C-alpha positions in Angstrom: -33.5 -36.1 86.3 -36.0 -37.8 84.3 -40.2 -37.1 84.3 -40.8 -40.1 86.4 -38.3 -39.4 88.8 -39.5 -35.6 89.4 -43.3 -36.6 89.4 -42.2 -39.2 92.4 -40.4 -36.3 94.0 -43.0 -34.3 94.1 -45.5 -36.7 94.8 -43.6 -37.4 98.1 -43.3 -34.0 99.3 -46.4 -32.4 98.6 -48.4 -35.8 99.4 -50.2 -36.0 96.2 -51.3 -39.1 94.1 -48.8 -39.5 91.2 -51.6 -38.8 88.4 -52.2 -35.3 90.0 -48.6 -34.3 89.8 -48.7 -35.8 86.1 -51.8 -33.7 85.3 -50.0 -30.7 86.8 -46.8 -30.9 85.0 -48.8 -31.6 81.8 -51.0 -28.5 82.1 -48.2 -26.6 83.7 -46.3 -27.3 80.4 -49.1 -26.0 78.0 -49.5 -23.1 79.8 -45.8 -22.2 79.3 -45.8 -23.5 75.5 -48.7 -21.3 74.8 -47.5 -18.2 76.4 -43.8 -18.4 74.9 -45.2 -18.7 71.5 -47.2 -15.9 72.2 -43.8 -14.2 73.1 -44.8 -13.6 76.4 -42.4 -13.4 78.8 -42.8 -16.0 82.0 -41.1 -15.2 85.8 -41.0 -17.6 88.3 -40.0 -16.3 91.5 -37.0 -18.4 93.0 -36.5 -19.9 89.7 -35.9 -17.5 86.9 -37.4 -16.0 83.8 -38.4 -17.7 80.3 -38.8 -15.7 77.4 -38.8 -16.5 73.5 -36.4 -14.9 71.2 -36.8 -14.4 67.8 -33.8 -15.3 65.8 -33.1 -13.5 62.1 -32.8 -15.8 59.5 -29.2 -15.9 58.3 -27.1 -17.5 55.6 -24.9 -20.3 56.3 -21.9 -21.9 54.5 -21.0 -25.6 54.6 -17.0 -25.5 55.0 -16.9 -28.7 53.3 -18.0 -27.7 50.0 -18.7 -23.9 50.1 -22.4 -24.2 49.4 -24.5 -21.5 50.9 -27.7 -22.2 53.0 -30.2 -19.9 53.9 -31.4 -20.8 57.7 -35.0 -19.2 58.2 -36.3 -17.1 61.5 -37.0 -19.0 64.3 -38.0 -18.5 67.8 -35.9 -20.0 70.4 -36.3 -20.3 74.6 -34.0 -18.2 76.5 -33.7 -18.6 80.4 -32.1 -16.2 82.9 -31.8 -17.6 86.3 -32.1 -15.2 89.6 -29.1 -14.1 91.3 -29.5 -16.8 94.2 -30.0 -19.4 92.0 -26.8 -18.6 90.0 -24.6 -18.1 92.9 -25.6 -21.1 94.2 -25.0 -23.1 91.2 -21.1 -21.1 91.2 -20.9 -22.5 94.6 -21.4 -26.4 93.5 -19.0 -25.7 91.0 -16.5 -24.8 93.6 -16.7 -27.7 95.4 -15.9 -30.2 92.5 
């Protein structure tokens, strides 16, 4: 689903103007980004938990030339869905 489709769906379900939905989603994204960059954990009831994890620096080797590269540390986003959502998604896989 693309952002425009999400905005249209939320607009229809909530009875809001599309510009209000877009502003809400933009603000939501900014708040989530700020909190994750501060290493906070965000839990959304019925959806799951977002957290940022720090990956340590490491050495990688290019297999074609054997050259070694230092990969710097970085923050990565981790998402852990709630159990009912995981169960629901597993039932969808079994129907295909």
